[in-house]
N, C-alpha and C positions, 0 to 999 in steps of 0.2 A: 426564597430559600436558596442558599449557596450550594453549589455542587462541588465545592472545593474544600478539602480538609485543611487543617492548620499545620499538618506535618510538612516537612521540608520537601521541596521539589527535587526529584531525582531525574536527571537527564537520561534519555535513551540514546543508544548508539545505533544509527540508522543507515541503511544502504538504499540507494535509489537506482532503479533500472528502467530505462526507456526502451520500449520495444517498438521499432519502426524500421521500415525499409527506406525511408526518405529523410529522416532527421539526422542532423549532426549537432555538435555542441552549440553552434551559432543559431540553430533554428529550433532547438528543443525547449520550447516554452513551457511545456508541462513538467518535464523533469526539473527545469530551472525554478518553476514555481514551487515544487515540492521541496527542493533544496533550501530555497529562501524561507519557506514557511517553517520547516523543521528547525532551522537555525534561529529564526525569530522567536520560536517557542522555547528556545533554550536547550535543544537537543544537539547531538554531535553527528556530523556526517562522517561515516566510515568509508564510503566509496560511492561513486556514481559512474554508471556505464550506459552505453547505448548498444543494443544488439538488434540484428535484423529479425523479422518475424519468422523464426525457425525454431521449432519446439526443442530441438537438441541444444541449440545455442542458448536459448532462454533457460532451459533446465540446468545447463552446465554452470551458468553464472549464479543462479539462485541456489543451486546445491553447494557451490563453493562458499557462499555467504552463510547458508544454514550451518555448515560445518565449522565456521569461524566462531569461536567462543565469545569474541568481542561484539559481534553483531546481534542485536536484540530484535530489531524491526527491519523488515524489507518492504519497500514501497515500489510497486511496478505500475507503469502507465503505458497503455497501448496494447493492442492485440486481443481485446475482449469482445469484439463485434462478431459479425457473421460472415465476413468474406472468407475466401479460401485461405488467405494468409493469416487470419486471426486465430492464433493457436495458444495464446497465453494460458487460458483455463486448462487446456489439455496438458500443456507443458508443466504447469505448476501444481495442479490439484493432485497428481499422483505422488507428489512429495509430502503432502499433508499427513500428519499423524491424526489431527482433528480438524474438521472444517468448522468455520464460524459462519453458520447459515445466516444469522441475523445481519451480517454486514451487507450482503447483496440485497437482502430484503429491504433494509432501511435505506440503503443507497438509492434503490429504485423508487421507494416511496417519496423520499426527499426530491429526487431528480424529477419525478412526475410533476411536482409543483412548478418546476422550472421549464421543462421541455415537453410536458404532456406524454402521450403514449409512446413517443420515440424512445423513452427510457427502457422499454422492453427489449430493445436491441442491444442492451448492455448486459454482458455476462460478468459483471463485477463480482469478485469473490474474495474470501479471506480464509486463512487457516493457520494452524500451528505446525511447525516441523522442528524437532530438536530444540524445543523451547525458544523458538524464534517465531514471532507473529508476522505474517505476510499478508499484505493488502494489495490486491490487483484491481486497478482502476482503468477506466477507458482512457484513450489517448488525448482527449481534448483538455485544454487548460481549464475550461469551465467545469468539466466533470471532476478533475483533480481538486479544484477549489471546493466543489460541493462535498466530495468525500472527506477532504481534510477538515474543513470548517464545521461540518455537521456531525462527523463521526470520529475520524481518526485522531484528531488533535486531543479530544477528551479521553479517548480510550488508551492513549499512550502517555497520558499525564498522570503521574503517580499520586497527585493530589485529588484527582477526580473521584467523587463518591456518588453513589454507594459502592461502585466497583469500577475497576479498570484492568487492562491486561498486564500492567507492569509486574505484579507479583508472580506472573507465570512465565516471564522471559528471563533469559540470561544464564540460567544454570544449565551447563551442557556437560 
């Protein structure tokens, strides 16, 4: 059974944020993976940035993108663990109008098949703010691949059925 409808594909406009104290553009393999994946899927890259693990810097960038009527999807990578510097969930969740509880649940379920119980150390989360869907993933390229290929790619594909997030984004 196909999970794609016959209606035309509508590309999303997506921003990518890497949260890291150590990465730059030359070493940001997770952000690079997300950019390449979204382009390969036919979506448009609106912006890509790297910020340090500081909740106010994270929140400032994500807030700016939420307010931008052109940006429909935000992908963040990094800062979802349990070290003192991991603050992405705290920085971003306060911006949500609605949380997508199922994203973290499904991510950890799929990730469990790959890395076992270590997946409980991921605080992956997602939510909506101002008609923008935001997905926060761990910083490893493998975790971004898991989230993209098993969840996000389908949920931001306007052809995916029985439902996807695209009818809920973009109108600001």
